[in-house]
CHARMM-style PDB file with segment names, atoms N, HN, CA, C and O in Angstrom:
ATOM      1  N   MET     1     -27.779-189.674 -64.334  1.00  0.00      PROA
ATOM      2  CA  MET     1     -26.948-188.463 -64.356  1.00  0.00      PROA
ATOM      3  C   MET     1     -27.849-187.230 -64.331  1.00  0.00      PROA
ATOM      4  O   MET     1     -28.881-187.192 -65.000  1.00  0.00      PROA
ATOM      5  N   ALA     2     -27.455-186.237 -63.564  1.00  0.00      PROA
ATOM      6  HN  ALA     2     -26.616-186.267 -63.020  1.00  0.00      PROA
ATOM      7  CA  ALA     2     -28.212-184.987 -63.465  1.00  0.00      PROA
ATOM      8  C   ALA     2     -28.095-184.196 -64.766  1.00  0.00      PROA
ATOM      9  O   ALA     2     -27.175-184.403 -65.558  1.00  0.00      PROA
ATOM     10  N   GLU     3     -29.033-183.298 -64.964  1.00  0.00      PROA
ATOM     11  HN  GLU     3     -29.780-183.129 -64.321  1.00  0.00      PROA
ATOM     12  CA  GLU     3     -28.987-182.423 -66.141  1.00  0.00      PROA
ATOM     13  C   GLU     3     -27.703-181.604 -66.119  1.00  0.00      PROA
ATOM     14  O   GLU     3     -27.294-181.129 -65.060  1.00  0.00      PROA
ATOM     15  N   PRO     4     -27.061-181.433 -67.279  1.00  0.00      PROA
ATOM     16  CA  PRO     4     -25.840-180.617 -67.322  1.00  0.00      PROA
ATOM     17  C   PRO     4     -26.124-179.167 -66.946  1.00  0.00      PROA
ATOM     18  O   PRO     4     -27.198-178.640 -67.234  1.00  0.00      PROA
ATOM     19  N   ARG     5     -25.167-178.540 -66.311  1.00  0.00      PROA
ATOM     20  HN  ARG     5     -24.294-178.968 -66.077  1.00  0.00      PROA
ATOM     21  CA  ARG     5     -25.274-177.115 -65.979  1.00  0.00      PROA
ATOM     22  C   ARG     5     -24.508-176.339 -67.050  1.00  0.00      PROA
ATOM     23  O   ARG     5     -23.285-176.221 -66.977  1.00  0.00      PROA
ATOM     24  N   TRP     6     -25.214-175.817 -68.030  1.00  0.00      PROA
ATOM     25  HN  TRP     6     -26.208-175.913 -68.090  1.00  0.00      PROA
ATOM     26  CA  TRP     6     -24.606-175.073 -69.124  1.00  0.00      PROA
ATOM     27  C   TRP     6     -24.240-173.676 -68.644  1.00  0.00      PROA
ATOM     28  O   TRP     6     -24.979-173.057 -67.879  1.00  0.00      PROA
ATOM     29  N   ARG     7     -23.090-173.187 -69.102  1.00  0.00      PROA
ATOM     30  HN  ARG     7     -22.490-173.691 -69.723  1.00  0.00      PROA
ATOM     31  CA  ARG     7     -22.666-171.833 -68.718  1.00  0.00      PROA
ATOM     32  C   ARG     7     -21.965-171.162 -69.882  1.00  0.00      PROA
ATOM     33  O   ARG     7     -21.419-171.816 -70.770  1.00  0.00      PROA
ATOM     34  N   THR     8     -21.995-169.844 -69.852  1.00  0.00      PROA
ATOM     35  HN  THR     8     -22.439-169.313 -69.131  1.00  0.00      PROA
ATOM     36  CA  THR     8     -21.322-169.049 -70.874  1.00  0.00      PROA
ATOM     37  C   THR     8     -20.134-168.343 -70.234  1.00  0.00      PROA
ATOM     38  O   THR     8     -20.014-168.292 -69.010  1.00  0.00      PROA
ATOM     39  N   SER     9     -19.279-167.814 -71.053  1.00  0.00      PROA
ATOM     40  HN  SER     9     -19.376-167.856 -72.047  1.00  0.00      PROA
ATOM     41  CA  SER     9     -18.111-167.097 -70.571  1.00  0.00      PROA
ATOM     42  C   SER     9     -18.530-165.830 -69.840  1.00  0.00      PROA
ATOM     43  O   SER     9     -19.541-165.211 -70.171  1.00  0.00      PROA
ATOM     44  N   SER    10     -17.748-165.458 -68.856  1.00  0.00      PROA
ATOM     45  HN  SER    10     -16.926-165.960 -68.587  1.00  0.00      PROA
ATOM     46  CA  SER    10     -18.001-164.184 -68.170  1.00  0.00      PROA
ATOM     47  C   SER    10     -17.743-163.006 -69.102  1.00  0.00      PROA
ATOM     48  O   SER    10     -18.167-161.885 -68.818  1.00  0.00      PROA
ATOM     49  N   TYR    11     -17.050-163.252 -70.219  1.00  0.00      PROA
ATOM     50  HN  TYR    11     -16.706-164.162 -70.450  1.00  0.00      PROA
ATOM     51  CA  TYR    11     -16.798-162.216 -71.219  1.00  0.00      PROA
ATOM     52  C   TYR    11     -17.954-162.072 -72.194  1.00  0.00      PROA
ATOM     53  O   TYR    11     -17.941-161.165 -73.026  1.00  0.00      PROA
ATOM     54  N   SER    12     -18.938-162.931 -72.115  1.00  0.00      PROA
ATOM     55  HN  SER    12     -18.948-163.669 -71.439  1.00  0.00      PROA
ATOM     56  CA  SER    12     -20.077-162.916 -73.029  1.00  0.00      PROA
ATOM     57  C   SER    12     -20.870-161.631 -72.845  1.00  0.00      PROA
ATOM     58  O   SER    12     -20.974-161.100 -71.740  1.00  0.00      PROA
ATOM     59  N   THR    13     -21.427-161.142 -73.951  1.00  0.00      PROA
ATOM     60  HN  THR    13     -21.342-161.573 -74.849  1.00  0.00      PROA
ATOM     61  CA  THR    13     -22.236-159.920 -73.881  1.00  0.00      PROA
ATOM     62  C   THR    13     -23.698-160.219 -73.593  1.00  0.00      PROA
ATOM     63  O   THR    13     -24.509-159.296 -73.517  1.00  0.00      PROA
ATOM     64  N   HSD    14     -24.049-161.477 -73.433  1.00  0.00      PROA
ATOM     65  HN  HSD    14     -23.391-162.227 -73.495  1.00  0.00      PROA
ATOM     66  CA  HSD    14     -25.406-161.919 -73.117  1.00  0.00      PROA
ATOM     67  C   HSD    14     -26.422-161.497 -74.175  1.00  0.00      PROA
ATOM     68  O   HSD    14     -27.590-161.259 -73.871  1.00  0.00      PROA
ATOM     69  N   ASN    15     -25.960-161.409 -75.424  1.00  0.00      PROA
ATOM     70  HN  ASN    15     -25.010-161.603 -75.671  1.00  0.00      PROA
ATOM     71  CA  ASN    15     -26.864-161.088 -76.526  1.00  0.00      PROA
ATOM     72  C   ASN    15     -27.279-162.341 -77.287  1.00  0.00      PROA
ATOM     73  O   ASN    15     -27.888-162.246 -78.353  1.00  0.00      PROA
ATOM     74  N   GLY    16     -26.956-163.514 -76.750  1.00  0.00      PROA
ATOM     75  HN  GLY    16     -26.461-163.592 -75.884  1.00  0.00      PROA
ATOM     76  CA  GLY    16     -27.344-164.762 -77.375  1.00  0.00      PROA
ATOM     77  C   GLY    16     -26.409-165.232 -78.463  1.00  0.00      PROA
ATOM     78  O   GLY    16     -26.717-166.194 -79.166  1.00  0.00      PROA
ATOM     79  N   GLU    17     -25.281-164.583 -78.618  1.00  0.00      PROA
ATOM     80  HN  GLU    17     -25.030-163.802 -78.046  1.00  0.00      PROA
ATOM     81  CA  GLU    17     -24.335-164.952 -79.663  1.00  0.00      PROA
ATOM     82  C   GLU    17     -23.028-165.426 -79.047  1.00  0.00      PROA
ATOM     83  O   GLU    17     -21.992-164.770 -79.157  1.00  0.00      PROA
ATOM     84  N   CYS    18     -23.101-166.576 -78.398  1.00  0.00      PROA
ATOM     85  HN  CYS    18     -23.942-167.108 -78.308  1.00  0.00      PROA
ATOM     86  CA  CYS    18     -21.902-167.128 -77.782  1.00  0.00      PROA
ATOM     87  C   CYS    18     -22.050-168.641 -77.724  1.00  0.00      PROA
ATOM     88  O   CYS    18     -23.024-169.197 -78.233  1.00  0.00      PROA
ATOM     89  N   VAL    19     -21.111-169.286 -77.121  1.00  0.00      PROA
ATOM     90  HN  VAL    19     -20.320-168.835 -76.707  1.00  0.00      PROA
ATOM     91  CA  VAL    19     -21.203-170.723 -76.919  1.00  0.00      PROA
ATOM     92  C   VAL    19     -21.364-171.003 -75.439  1.00  0.00      PROA
ATOM     93  O   VAL    19     -20.990-170.197 -74.588  1.00  0.00      PROA
ATOM     94  N   GLU    20     -21.923-172.155 -75.156  1.00  0.00      PROA
ATOM     95  HN  GLU    20     -22.227-172.810 -75.848  1.00  0.00      PROA
ATOM     96  CA  GLU    20     -22.081-172.612 -73.789  1.00  0.00      PROA
ATOM     97  C   GLU    20     -21.273-173.890 -73.631  1.00  0.00      PROA
ATOM     98  O   GLU    20     -21.097-174.645 -74.588  1.00  0.00      PROA
ATOM     99  N   VAL    21     -20.788-174.128 -72.432  1.00  0.00      PROA
ATOM    100  HN  VAL    21     -20.931-173.515 -71.655  1.00  0.00      PROA
ATOM    101  CA  VAL    21     -20.073-175.364 -72.123  1.00  0.00      PROA
ATOM    102  C   VAL    21     -20.680-175.992 -70.879  1.00  0.00      PROA
ATOM    103  O   VAL    21     -21.250-175.309 -70.029  1.00  0.00      PROA
ATOM    104  N   ALA    22     -20.542-177.320 -70.794  1.00  0.00      PROA
ATOM    105  HN  ALA    22     -20.079-177.875 -71.485  1.00  0.00      PROA
ATOM    106  CA  ALA    22     -21.026-178.041 -69.616  1.00  0.00      PROA
ATOM    107  C   ALA    22     -20.213-179.308 -69.436  1.00  0.00      PROA
ATOM    108  O   ALA    22     -19.795-179.937 -70.409  1.00  0.00      PROA
ATOM    109  N   ALA    23     -19.992-179.676 -68.187  1.00  0.00      PROA
ATOM    110  HN  ALA    23     -20.331-179.165 -67.397  1.00  0.00      PROA
ATOM    111  CA  ALA    23     -19.390-180.974 -67.877  1.00  0.00      PROA
ATOM    112  C   ALA    23     -20.487-182.016 -68.085  1.00  0.00      PROA
ATOM    113  O   ALA    23     -21.568-181.918 -67.504  1.00  0.00      PROA
ATOM    114  N   LEU    24     -20.196-183.013 -68.920  1.00  0.00      PROA
ATOM    115  HN  LEU    24     -19.317-183.092 -69.391  1.00  0.00      PROA
ATOM    116  CA  LEU    24     -21.188-184.040 -69.227  1.00  0.00      PROA
ATOM    117  C   LEU    24     -20.881-185.374 -68.561  1.00  0.00      PROA
ATOM    118  O   LEU    24     -21.670-186.314 -68.663  1.00  0.00      PROA
ATOM    119  N   GLY    25     -19.775-185.462 -67.902  1.00  0.00      PROA
ATOM    120  HN  GLY    25     -19.134-184.699 -67.819  1.00  0.00      PROA
ATOM    121  CA  GLY    25     -19.372-186.691 -67.238  1.00  0.00      PROA
ATOM    122  C   GLY    25     -17.887-186.644 -66.968  1.00  0.00      PROA
ATOM    123  O   GLY    25     -17.239-185.613 -67.146  1.00  0.00      PROA
ATOM    124  N   ASP    26     -17.361-187.761 -66.540  1.00  0.00      PROA
ATOM    125  HN  ASP    26     -17.887-188.599 -66.395  1.00  0.00      PROA
ATOM    126  CA  ASP    26     -15.923-187.834 -66.265  1.00  0.00      PROA
ATOM    127  C   ASP    26     -15.132-187.530 -67.523  1.00  0.00      PROA
ATOM    128  O   ASP    26     -15.206-188.279 -68.498  1.00  0.00      PROA
ATOM    129  N   ASP    27     -14.386-186.455 -67.514  1.00  0.00      PROA
ATOM    130  HN  ASP    27     -14.326-185.846 -66.723  1.00  0.00      PROA
ATOM    131  CA  ASP    27     -13.483-186.091 -68.602  1.00  0.00      PROA
ATOM    132  C   ASP    27     -14.195-185.767 -69.919  1.00  0.00      PROA
ATOM    133  O   ASP    27     -13.565-185.814 -70.975  1.00  0.00      PROA
ATOM    134  N   ILE    28     -15.487-185.440 -69.883  1.00  0.00      PROA
ATOM    135  HN  ILE    28     -15.998-185.402 -69.025  1.00  0.00      PROA
ATOM    136  CA  ILE    28     -16.234-185.123 -71.099  1.00  0.00      PROA
ATOM    137  C   ILE    28     -16.847-183.725 -70.961  1.00  0.00      PROA
ATOM    138  O   ILE    28     -17.452-183.400 -69.940  1.00  0.00      PROA
ATOM    139  N   VAL    29     -16.681-182.907 -72.004  1.00  0.00      PROA
ATOM    140  HN  VAL    29     -16.190-183.172 -72.833  1.00  0.00      PROA
ATOM    141  CA  VAL    29     -17.204-181.544 -72.019  1.00  0.00      PROA
ATOM    142  C   VAL    29     -18.109-181.384 -73.232  1.00  0.00      PROA
ATOM    143  O   VAL    29     -17.773-181.836 -74.326  1.00  0.00      PROA
ATOM    144  N   GLY    30     -19.253-180.743 -73.038  1.00  0.00      PROA
ATOM    145  HN  GLY    30     -19.526-180.376 -72.148  1.00  0.00      PROA
ATOM    146  CA  GLY    30     -20.156-180.432 -74.136  1.00  0.00      PROA
ATOM    147  C   GLY    30     -20.032-178.969 -74.501  1.00  0.00      PROA
ATOM    148  O   GLY    30     -19.844-178.115 -73.634  1.00  0.00      PROA
ATOM    149  N   ILE    31     -20.138-178.681 -75.797  1.00  0.00      PROA
ATOM    150  HN  ILE    31     -20.290-179.375 -76.501  1.00  0.00      PROA
ATOM    151  CA  ILE    31     -20.078-177.309 -76.307  1.00  0.00      PROA
ATOM    152  C   ILE    31     -21.263-177.133 -77.240  1.00  0.00      PROA
ATOM    153  O   ILE    31     -21.504-177.981 -78.099  1.00  0.00      PROA
ATOM    154  N   ARG    32     -22.013-176.034 -77.083  1.00  0.00      PROA
ATOM    155  HN  ARG    32     -21.818-175.345 -76.385  1.00  0.00      PROA
ATOM    156  CA  ARG    32     -23.146-175.786 -77.975  1.00  0.00      PROA
ATOM    157  C   ARG    32     -23.295-174.300 -78.259  1.00  0.00      PROA
ATOM    158  O   ARG    32     -22.801-173.452 -77.515  1.00  0.00      PROA
ATOM    159  N   ASP    33     -23.979-174.008 -79.338  1.00  0.00      PROA
ATOM    160  HN  ASP    33     -24.380-174.696 -79.942  1.00  0.00      PROA
ATOM    161  CA  ASP    33     -24.222-172.639 -79.792  1.00  0.00      PROA
ATOM    162  C   ASP    33     -25.500-172.118 -79.148  1.00  0.00      PROA
ATOM    163  O   ASP    33     -26.541-172.769 -79.239  1.00  0.00      PROA
ATOM    164  N   THR    34     -25.445-170.966 -78.503  1.00  0.00      PROA
ATOM    165  HN  THR    34     -24.600-170.437 -78.429  1.00  0.00      PROA
ATOM    166  CA  THR    34     -26.632-170.430 -77.846  1.00  0.00      PROA
ATOM    167  C   THR    34     -27.709-170.010 -78.844  1.00  0.00      PROA
ATOM    168  O   THR    34     -28.891-169.981 -78.501  1.00  0.00      PROA
ATOM    169  N   LYS    35     -27.314-169.687 -80.068  1.00  0.00      PROA
ATOM    170  HN  LYS    35     -26.354-169.710 -80.347  1.00  0.00      PROA
ATOM    171  CA  LYS    35     -28.290-169.270 -81.077  1.00  0.00      PROA
ATOM    172  C   LYS    35     -29.073-170.447 -81.650  1.00  0.00      PROA
ATOM    173  O   LYS    35     -30.186-170.272 -82.146  1.00  0.00      PROA
ATOM    174  N   ASN    36     -28.492-171.652 -81.583  1.00  0.00      PROA
ATOM    175  HN  ASN    36     -27.588-171.794 -81.180  1.00  0.00      PROA
ATOM    176  CA  ASN    36     -29.130-172.797 -82.207  1.00  0.00      PROA
ATOM    177  C   ASN    36     -28.864-174.062 -81.384  1.00  0.00      PROA
ATOM    178  O   ASN    36     -28.167-174.971 -81.836  1.00  0.00      PROA
ATOM    179  N   ARG    37     -29.409-174.109 -80.206  1.00  0.00      PROA
ATOM    180  HN  ARG    37     -29.975-173.371 -79.838  1.00  0.00      PROA
ATOM    181  CA  ARG    37     -29.192-175.259 -79.322  1.00  0.00      PROA
ATOM    182  C   ARG    37     -29.713-176.554 -79.935  1.00  0.00      PROA
ATOM    183  O   ARG    37     -29.184-177.630 -79.655  1.00  0.00      PROA
ATOM    184  N   ALA    38     -30.748-176.458 -80.771  1.00  0.00      PROA
ATOM    185  HN  ALA    38     -31.177-175.584 -80.999  1.00  0.00      PROA
ATOM    186  CA  ALA    38     -31.318-177.646 -81.406  1.00  0.00      PROA
ATOM    187  C   ALA    38     -30.347-178.301 -82.388  1.00  0.00      PROA
ATOM    188  O   ALA    38     -30.545-179.451 -82.778  1.00  0.00      PROA
ATOM    189  N   ALA    39     -29.303-177.582 -82.789  1.00  0.00      PROA
ATOM    190  HN  ALA    39     -29.142-176.647 -82.472  1.00  0.00      PROA
ATOM    191  CA  ALA    39     -28.323-178.134 -83.732  1.00  0.00      PROA
ATOM    192  C   ALA    39     -27.490-179.231 -83.086  1.00  0.00      PROA
ATOM    193  O   ALA    39     -26.835-180.003 -83.787  1.00  0.00      PROA
ATOM    194  N   GLY    40     -27.505-179.308 -81.779  1.00  0.00      PROA
ATOM    195  HN  GLY    40     -28.036-178.680 -81.210  1.00  0.00      PROA
ATOM    196  CA  GLY    40     -26.782-180.375 -81.113  1.00  0.00      PROA
ATOM    197  C   GLY    40     -25.605-179.875 -80.304  1.00  0.00      PROA
ATOM    198  O   GLY    40     -25.401-178.673 -80.129  1.00  0.00      PROA
ATOM    199  N   THR    41     -24.850-180.817 -79.827  1.00  0.00      PROA
ATOM    200  HN  THR    41     -25.015-181.793 -79.969  1.00  0.00      PROA
ATOM    201  CA  THR    41     -23.733-180.552 -78.919  1.00  0.00      PROA
ATOM    202  C   THR    41     -22.473-181.214 -79.438  1.00  0.00      PROA
ATOM    203  O   THR    41     -22.481-182.384 -79.823  1.00  0.00      PROA
ATOM    204  N   LEU    42     -21.403-180.463 -79.445  1.00  0.00      PROA
ATOM    205  HN  LEU    42     -21.396-179.513 -79.133  1.00  0.00      PROA
ATOM    206  CA  LEU    42     -20.086-181.011 -79.745  1.00  0.00      PROA
ATOM    207  C   LEU    42     -19.543-181.567 -78.437  1.00  0.00      PROA
ATOM    208  O   LEU    42     -19.512-180.864 -77.427  1.00  0.00      PROA
ATOM    209  N   VAL    43     -19.115-182.819 -78.449  1.00  0.00      PROA
ATOM    210  HN  VAL    43     -19.140-183.391 -79.269  1.00  0.00      PROA
ATOM    211  CA  VAL    43     -18.614-183.469 -77.240  1.00  0.00      PROA
ATOM    212  C   VAL    43     -17.127-183.743 -77.412  1.00  0.00      PROA
ATOM    213  O   VAL    43     -16.709-184.380 -78.379  1.00  0.00      PROA
ATOM    214  N   VAL    44     -16.332-183.253 -76.461  1.00  0.00      PROA
ATOM    215  HN  VAL    44     -16.672-182.736 -75.675  1.00  0.00      PROA
ATOM    216  CA  VAL    44     -14.874-183.420 -76.507  1.00  0.00      PROA
ATOM    217  C   VAL    44     -14.376-183.847 -75.134  1.00  0.00      PROA
ATOM    218  O   VAL    44     -15.091-183.743 -74.137  1.00  0.00      PROA
ATOM    219  N   THR    45     -13.145-184.326 -75.099  1.00  0.00      PROA
ATOM    220  HN  THR    45     -12.564-184.411 -75.909  1.00  0.00      PROA
ATOM    221  CA  THR    45     -12.531-184.653 -73.814  1.00  0.00      PROA
ATOM    222  C   THR    45     -12.072-183.373 -73.124  1.00  0.00      PROA
ATOM    223  O   THR    45     -11.919-182.330 -73.760  1.00  0.00      PROA
ATOM    224  N   GLN    46     -11.859-183.468 -71.829  1.00  0.00      PROA
ATOM    225  HN  GLN    46     -11.983-184.315 -71.312  1.00  0.00      PROA
ATOM    226  CA  GLN    46     -11.344-182.321 -71.088  1.00  0.00      PROA
ATOM    227  C   GLN    46      -9.991-181.892 -71.636  1.00  0.00      PROA
ATOM    228  O   GLN    46      -9.705-180.697 -71.710  1.00  0.00      PROA
ATOM    229  N   ALA    47      -9.151-182.855 -72.023  1.00  0.00      PROA
ATOM    230  HN  ALA    47      -9.383-183.826 -71.963  1.00  0.00      PROA
ATOM    231  CA  ALA    47      -7.834-182.530 -72.581  1.00  0.00      PROA
ATOM    232  C   ALA    47      -7.967-181.753 -73.884  1.00  0.00      PROA
ATOM    233  O   ALA    47      -7.214-180.808 -74.118  1.00  0.00      PROA
ATOM    234  N   ALA    48      -8.909-182.137 -74.731  1.00  0.00      PROA
ATOM    235  HN  ALA    48      -9.521-182.905 -74.541  1.00  0.00      PROA
ATOM    236  CA  ALA    48      -9.119-181.426 -75.992  1.00  0.00      PROA
ATOM    237  C   ALA    48      -9.640-180.011 -75.736  1.00  0.00      PROA
ATOM    238  O   ALA    48      -9.236-179.069 -76.419  1.00  0.00      PROA
ATOM    239  N   MET    49     -10.528-179.857 -74.764  1.00  0.00      PROA
ATOM    240  HN  MET    49     -10.857-180.622 -74.210  1.00  0.00      PROA
ATOM    241  CA  MET    49     -11.053-178.534 -74.423  1.00  0.00      PROA
ATOM    242  C   MET    49      -9.941-177.647 -73.884  1.00  0.00      PROA
ATOM    243  O   MET    49      -9.855-176.473 -74.243  1.00  0.00      PROA
ATOM    244  N   SER    50      -9.098-178.193 -73.036  1.00  0.00      PROA
ATOM    245  HN  SER    50      -9.167-179.147 -72.745  1.00  0.00      PROA
ATOM    246  CA  SER    50      -7.970-177.430 -72.491  1.00  0.00      PROA
ATOM    247  C   SER    50      -7.021-176.994 -73.601  1.00  0.00      PROA
ATOM    248  O   SER    50      -6.543-175.860 -73.603  1.00  0.00      PROA
ATOM    249  N   ALA    51      -6.749-177.892 -74.544  1.00  0.00      PROA
ATOM    250  HN  ALA    51      -7.137-178.813 -74.542  1.00  0.00      PROA
ATOM    251  CA  ALA    51      -5.867-177.558 -75.663  1.00  0.00      PROA
ATOM    252  C   ALA    51      -6.483-176.464 -76.524  1.00  0.00      PROA
ATOM    253  O   ALA    51      -5.770-175.582 -77.001  1.00  0.00      PROA
ATOM    254  N   LEU    52      -7.789-176.506 -76.730  1.00  0.00      PROA
ATOM    255  HN  LEU    52      -8.369-177.223 -76.343  1.00  0.00      PROA
ATOM    256  CA  LEU    52      -8.469-175.467 -77.499  1.00  0.00      PROA
ATOM    257  C   LEU    52      -8.333-174.111 -76.811  1.00  0.00      PROA
ATOM    258  O   LEU    52      -8.032-173.110 -77.462  1.00  0.00      PROA
ATOM    259  N   ILE    53      -8.550-174.076 -75.521  1.00  0.00      PROA
ATOM    260  HN  ILE    53      -8.795-174.888 -74.992  1.00  0.00      PROA
ATOM    261  CA  ILE    53      -8.455-172.814 -74.772  1.00  0.00      PROA
ATOM    262  C   ILE    53      -7.035-172.261 -74.824  1.00  0.00      PROA
ATOM    263  O   ILE    53      -6.844-171.064 -75.045  1.00  0.00      PROA
ATOM    264  N   VAL    54      -6.046-173.113 -74.625  1.00  0.00      PROA
ATOM    265  HN  VAL    54      -6.200-174.084 -74.446  1.00  0.00      PROA
ATOM    266  CA  VAL    54      -4.652-172.673 -74.700  1.00  0.00      PROA
ATOM    267  C   VAL    54      -4.353-172.124 -76.086  1.00  0.00      PROA
ATOM    268  O   VAL    54      -3.697-171.090 -76.214  1.00  0.00      PROA
ATOM    269  N   SER    55      -4.823-172.798 -77.116  1.00  0.00      PROA
ATOM    270  HN  SER    55      -5.356-173.638 -77.011  1.00  0.00      PROA
ATOM    271  CA  SER    55      -4.600-172.361 -78.492  1.00  0.00      PROA
ATOM    272  C   SER    55      -5.261-171.007 -78.754  1.00  0.00      PROA
ATOM    273  O   SER    55      -4.657-170.134 -79.376  1.00  0.00      PROA
ATOM    274  N   LEU    56      -6.488-170.828 -78.287  1.00  0.00      PROA
ATOM    275  HN  LEU    56      -6.980-171.537 -77.782  1.00  0.00      PROA
ATOM    276  CA  LEU    56      -7.193-169.567 -78.508  1.00  0.00      PROA
ATOM    277  C   LEU    56      -6.545-168.409 -77.763  1.00  0.00      PROA
ATOM    278  O   LEU    56      -6.510-167.287 -78.267  1.00  0.00      PROA
ATOM    279  N   ARG    57      -6.044-168.669 -76.592  1.00  0.00      PROA
ATOM    280  HN  ARG    57      -6.073-169.581 -76.182  1.00  0.00      PROA
ATOM    281  CA  ARG    57      -5.387-167.608 -75.827  1.00  0.00      PROA
ATOM    282  C   ARG    57      -4.148-167.087 -76.529  1.00  0.00      PROA
ATOM    283  O   ARG    57      -3.750-165.943 -76.310  1.00  0.00      PROA
ATOM    284  N   GLY    58      -3.539-167.898 -77.362  1.00  0.00      PROA
ATOM    285  HN  GLY    58      -3.862-168.827 -77.540  1.00  0.00      PROA
ATOM    286  CA  GLY    58      -2.333-167.494 -78.079  1.00  0.00      PROA
ATOM    287  C   GLY    58      -2.608-166.961 -79.463  1.00  0.00      PROA
ATOM    288  O   GLY    58      -1.674-166.729 -80.232  1.00  0.00      PROA
ATOM    289  N   SER    59      -3.884-166.757 -79.803  1.00  0.00      PROA
ATOM    290  HN  SER    59      -4.642-166.945 -79.178  1.00  0.00      PROA
ATOM    291  CA  SER    59      -4.213-166.314 -81.153  1.00  0.00      PROA
ATOM    292  C   SER    59      -4.946-164.974 -81.128  1.00  0.00      PROA
ATOM    293  O   SER    59      -5.295-164.453 -80.070  1.00  0.00      PROA
ATOM    294  N   GLU    60      -5.165-164.440 -82.317  1.00  0.00      PROA
ATOM    295  HN  GLU    60      -4.881-164.864 -83.177  1.00  0.00      PROA
ATOM    296  CA  GLU    60      -5.908-163.181 -82.428  1.00  0.00      PROA
ATOM    297  C   GLU    60      -7.350-163.346 -82.027  1.00  0.00      PROA
ATOM    298  O   GLU    60      -7.973-162.389 -81.567  1.00  0.00      PROA
ATOM    299  N   VAL    61      -7.905-164.546 -82.188  1.00  0.00      PROA
ATOM    300  HN  VAL    61      -7.398-165.323 -82.562  1.00  0.00      PROA
ATOM    301  CA  VAL    61      -9.294-164.770 -81.818  1.00  0.00      PROA
ATOM    302  C   VAL    61      -9.499-164.483 -80.340  1.00  0.00      PROA
ATOM    303  O   VAL    61     -10.513-163.899 -79.960  1.00  0.00      PROA
ATOM    304  N   ALA    62      -8.558-164.881 -79.509  1.00  0.00      PROA
ATOM    305  HN  ALA    62      -7.733-165.355 -79.819  1.00  0.00      PROA
ATOM    306  CA  ALA    62      -8.678-164.657 -78.079  1.00  0.00      PROA
ATOM    307  C   ALA    62      -8.758-163.172 -77.750  1.00  0.00      PROA
ATOM    308  O   ALA    62      -9.459-162.795 -76.811  1.00  0.00      PROA
ATOM    309  N   THR    63      -8.062-162.321 -78.492  1.00  0.00      PROA
ATOM    310  HN  THR    63      -7.492-162.627 -79.255  1.00  0.00      PROA
ATOM    311  CA  THR    63      -8.107-160.894 -78.208  1.00  0.00      PROA
ATOM    312  C   THR    63      -9.462-160.292 -78.567  1.00  0.00      PROA
ATOM    313  O   THR    63      -9.835-159.245 -78.039  1.00  0.00      PROA
ATOM    314  N   LEU    64     -10.200-160.946 -79.460  1.00  0.00      PROA
ATOM    315  HN  LEU    64      -9.897-161.797 -79.889  1.00  0.00      PROA
ATOM    316  CA  LEU    64     -11.510-160.452 -79.834  1.00  0.00      PROA
ATOM    317  C   LEU    64     -12.535-160.700 -78.737  1.00  0.00      PROA
ATOM    318  O   LEU    64     -13.523-159.972 -78.647  1.00  0.00      PROA
ATOM    319  N   VAL    65     -12.321-161.714 -77.901  1.00  0.00      PROA
ATOM    320  HN  VAL    65     -11.519-162.306 -77.975  1.00  0.00      PROA
ATOM    321  CA  VAL    65     -13.286-162.027 -76.865  1.00  0.00      PROA
ATOM    322  C   VAL    65     -12.826-161.607 -75.476  1.00  0.00      PROA
ATOM    323  O   VAL    65     -13.606-161.695 -74.528  1.00  0.00      PROA
ATOM    324  N   ASP    66     -11.604-161.160 -75.327  1.00  0.00      PROA
ATOM    325  HN  ASP    66     -10.970-161.088 -76.097  1.00  0.00      PROA
ATOM    326  CA  ASP    66     -11.123-160.749 -74.007  1.00  0.00      PROA
ATOM    327  C   ASP    66     -11.621-159.393 -73.611  1.00  0.00      PROA
ATOM    328  OT1 ASP    66     -11.300-158.911 -72.524  1.00  0.00      PROA
TER     329      ASP     66
END
């Protein structure tokens, strides 16, 4: 498998205080903290990632990053 292509949100301020996501395989998404990549990666299914995004868009947290 090729190295994952990590990316940040287009809403990121590029100050190193955000999360990165990458496709890690079929239906698997990795999430990591840009400030502490050595801490590891949270691995979730695509369905779980989609549910998280939908949930955040409907909350006050989403307005803080939009």
